[in-house]
Residue frames as qw, qx, qy, qz and C-alpha x, y, z in Angstrom:
[[0.553, -0.418, 0.680, 0.238, -5.49, -2.31, 2.18],
 [0.435, 0.495, -0.568, -0.493, -4.26, -3.26, -1.32],
 [0.948, 0.052, -0.097, -0.298, -5.07, -6.76, -2.63],
 [0.704, 0.376, -0.559, 0.225, -1.50, -8.16, -2.80],
 [0.030, -0.407, 0.659, -0.632, -0.68, -7.38, 0.87],
 [0.723, -0.160, 0.258, -0.621, -4.00, -8.91, 1.86],
 [0.932, 0.186, -0.290, -0.115, -3.28, -12.19, -0.03],
 [0.484, 0.434, -0.635, 0.417, 0.19, -12.30, 1.49],
 [0.328, -0.385, 0.521, -0.688, -1.13, -11.79, 4.95],
 [0.892, -0.043, 0.061, -0.447, -3.58, -14.63, 4.47],
 [0.843, 0.313, -0.426, 0.095, -0.89, -16.89, 3.20],
 [0.162, 0.502, -0.630, 0.570, 1.43, -16.01, 6.11],
 [0.494, -0.229, 0.533, -0.647, -1.20, -16.86, 8.60],
 [0.045, -0.005, -0.979, -0.197, -2.12, -20.00, 6.65],
 [0.359, 0.455, 0.572, -0.580, -5.64, -18.75, 6.48],
 [0.144, 0.217, 0.700, 0.665, -8.04, -18.55, 3.55],
 [0.334, 0.248, 0.174, -0.892, -11.03, -16.62, 2.53],
 [0.103, 0.261, 0.925, 0.257, -14.13, -18.59, 1.53],
 [0.362, 0.163, 0.030, -0.917, -17.04, -16.71, -0.03],
 [0.412, 0.189, 0.878, -0.152, -19.95, -19.12, 0.04],
 [0.537, 0.663, 0.349, -0.387, -22.39, -17.37, -2.32],
 [0.418, 0.749, -0.388, -0.337, -19.71, -17.14, -4.99],
 [0.996, 0.022, 0.063, 0.056, -18.24, -20.55, -4.35],
 [0.456, 0.728, -0.352, 0.372, -14.75, -19.01, -4.04],
 [0.808, -0.557, 0.035, 0.188, -11.95, -20.24, -1.78],
 [0.200, 0.912, -0.358, 0.020, -8.64, -18.40, -1.78],
 [0.566, -0.489, 0.661, 0.062, -6.81, -21.56, -0.72],
 [0.771, 0.302, 0.525, 0.198, -7.33, -23.00, -4.17],
 [0.383, -0.111, 0.400, 0.825, -5.56, -21.73, -7.32],
 [0.027, 0.583, 0.625, 0.518, -8.89, -20.92, -8.95],
 [0.338, -0.837, -0.404, 0.147, -9.98, -18.94, -5.88],
 [0.433, -0.515, 0.100, 0.733, -6.75, -16.94, -5.89],
 [0.219, 0.181, 0.541, 0.792, -7.26, -16.09, -9.55],
 [0.110, -0.737, -0.596, -0.298, -10.90, -15.05, -8.94],
 [0.403, -0.785, -0.238, 0.404, -9.82, -12.84, -6.01],
 [0.414, -0.304, 0.273, 0.813, -7.14, -11.24, -8.04],
 [0.106, 0.392, 0.615, 0.676, -9.49, -10.59, -11.01],
 [0.253, -0.810, -0.527, -0.050, -12.21, -9.18, -8.72],
 [0.436, -0.680, -0.096, 0.582, -9.65, -6.96, -7.04],
 [0.342, -0.043, 0.432, 0.834, -8.37, -5.73, -10.42],
 [0.017, -0.598, -0.625, -0.501, -11.85, -4.88, -11.58],
 [0.362, -0.819, -0.402, 0.190, -12.57, -3.03, -8.35],
 [0.432, -0.478, 0.139, 0.752, -9.32, -0.99, -8.66],
 [0.212, 0.268, 0.577, 0.742, -10.17, -0.23, -12.33],
 [0.149, -0.749, -0.589, -0.266, -13.65, 1.01, -11.38],
 [0.422, -0.753, -0.207, 0.459, -12.24, 3.15, -8.52],
 [0.389, -0.272, 0.295, 0.830, -9.71, 4.83, -10.86],
 [0.084, 0.444, 0.608, 0.653, -12.39, 5.50, -13.52],
 [0.272, -0.818, -0.507, 0.021, -14.66, 7.05, -10.85],
 [0.436, -0.646, -0.046, 0.626, -11.89, 9.30, -9.63],
 [0.313, 0.022, 0.474, 0.823, -11.04, 10.34, -13.19],
 [0.065, -0.662, -0.611, -0.429, -14.69, 11.28, -13.84],
 [0.379, -0.810, -0.344, 0.286, -14.74, 13.23, -10.53],
 [0.441, -0.380, 0.197, 0.789, -11.62, 15.17, -11.58],
 [0.159, 0.294, 0.585, 0.739, -13.16, 15.98, -14.94],
 [0.200, -0.776, -0.572, -0.174, -16.38, 17.15, -13.30],
 [0.425, -0.723, -0.160, 0.521, -14.51, 19.43, -10.88],
 [0.347, -0.168, 0.357, 0.851, -12.48, 20.87, -13.78],
 [0.031, 0.524, 0.626, 0.576, -15.67, 21.57, -15.76],
 [0.324, -0.820, -0.467, 0.069, -17.32, 23.17, -12.76],
 [0.425, -0.591, 0.009, 0.685, -14.24, 25.36, -12.11],
 [0.284, 0.098, 0.497, 0.814, -14.19, 26.42, -15.76],
 [0.147, -0.653, -0.591, -0.451, -17.86, 27.38, -15.53],
 [0.026, -0.436, 0.293, -0.851, -17.17, 29.32, -12.30],
 [0.726, -0.427, -0.264, -0.470, -19.42, 27.06, -10.22],
 [0.862, -0.273, -0.327, 0.276, -16.82, 25.38, -8.09],
 [0.005, -0.867, 0.220, -0.446, -15.36, 27.84, -5.63],
 [0.515, 0.171, -0.697, 0.469, -14.12, 25.43, -2.98],
 [0.493, -0.576, -0.596, 0.264, -14.62, 25.68, 0.74],
 [0.066, -0.911, -0.038, -0.405, -15.20, 29.07, 2.34],
 [0.453, 0.319, -0.566, 0.611, -12.19, 30.12, 4.45],
 [0.463, -0.542, -0.607, 0.353, -12.48, 30.35, 8.22],
 [0.075, -0.959, -0.176, -0.210, -13.38, 33.71, 9.70],
 [0.382, 0.589, -0.381, 0.601, -10.51, 36.00, 10.59],
 [0.476, -0.614, 0.311, -0.547, -11.78, 36.29, 14.19],
 [0.973, -0.208, 0.060, -0.082, -11.62, 32.53, 14.62],
 [0.782, 0.377, -0.257, 0.424, -8.12, 32.43, 13.29],
 [0.045, 0.661, -0.369, 0.652, -7.07, 35.20, 15.70],
 [0.733, -0.496, 0.190, -0.425, -8.74, 33.35, 18.53],
 [0.980, 0.025, -0.131, 0.146, -6.79, 30.16, 17.78],
 [0.542, 0.475, -0.334, 0.608, -3.47, 32.10, 17.85],
 [0.242, -0.640, 0.303, -0.663, -4.34, 33.91, 21.06],
 [0.882, -0.374, 0.111, -0.265, -5.40, 30.71, 22.86],
 [0.906, 0.179, -0.202, 0.326, -2.15, 29.00, 21.66],
 [0.299, 0.586, -0.334, 0.675, -0.14, 31.93, 22.94],
 [0.523, -0.598, 0.265, -0.547, -1.81, 31.72, 26.31],
 [0.092, -0.419, 0.888, -0.168, -0.59, 28.11, 26.56],
 [0.797, 0.095, 0.362, -0.473, -3.71, 26.12, 25.87],
 [0.466, -0.145, 0.833, 0.260, -3.13, 22.68, 24.30],
 [0.202, 0.194, -0.565, -0.776, -3.91, 22.39, 20.60],
 [0.210, -0.280, -0.918, -0.185, -6.43, 19.59, 21.12],
 [0.076, -0.568, -0.625, 0.530, -8.31, 21.72, 23.62],
 [0.094, 0.392, -0.166, -0.900, -8.30, 24.62, 21.27],
 [0.223, -0.031, -0.781, -0.583, -9.84, 22.44, 18.53],
 [0.195, -0.457, -0.862, 0.098, -12.54, 21.10, 20.92],
 [0.052, -0.551, -0.398, 0.731, -13.34, 24.49, 22.34],
 [0.201, 0.453, -0.236, -0.836, -13.71, 26.16, 18.92],
 [0.758, 0.326, 0.517, -0.229, -15.27, 23.13, 17.30],
 [0.558, 0.708, -0.374, -0.217, -12.71, 22.79, 14.51],
 [0.966, 0.114, -0.173, 0.154, -10.31, 20.03, 13.51],
 [0.657, -0.629, 0.187, 0.371, -6.99, 19.64, 15.24],
 [0.656, 0.191, 0.391, 0.617, -5.29, 19.73, 11.86],
 [0.131, 0.849, 0.298, 0.416, -6.89, 23.11, 11.23],
 [0.490, -0.864, 0.026, 0.115, -5.39, 24.44, 14.47],
 [0.705, -0.283, 0.356, 0.545, -1.93, 23.31, 13.41],
 [0.479, 0.508, 0.419, 0.580, -2.40, 24.87, 9.92],
 [0.082, -0.952, -0.177, -0.238, -3.52, 28.21, 11.37],
 [0.580, -0.752, 0.176, 0.259, -0.60, 28.31, 13.82],
 [0.692, -0.049, 0.401, 0.598, 1.92, 27.40, 11.13],
 [0.338, 0.695, 0.361, 0.522, 0.57, 30.13, 8.89],
 [0.311, -0.942, -0.105, -0.071, 0.67, 32.60, 11.70],
 [0.709, -0.468, 0.251, 0.463, 4.39, 31.76, 12.31],
 [0.564, 0.212, 0.438, 0.667, 5.34, 32.47, 8.68],
 [0.113, 0.836, 0.359, 0.400, 3.26, 35.68, 8.49]]
């Protein structure tokens, strides 16, 4: 949840957040300022971390060391399609083959277009 909606929700419910070890209370103007500043710093740090991660992935790709995830075996894809054609529910297919439900949907969508 973003900081602004959190503050608005607290205000709507006429509730406050009191952090004892920081001596911060969001029901006071100073506490609201502190919460906003801390939230801004946290968001800044997160964006910097994501930027570094993207740079690292780009360097690894350029060096040929980042190849991504290995694709599912062709037999597994065929099994998903055959189970779906037999009328089995997508959630049951995912459970039986130990793959994600979203993966089942992706495989079936790709099989339709192919």
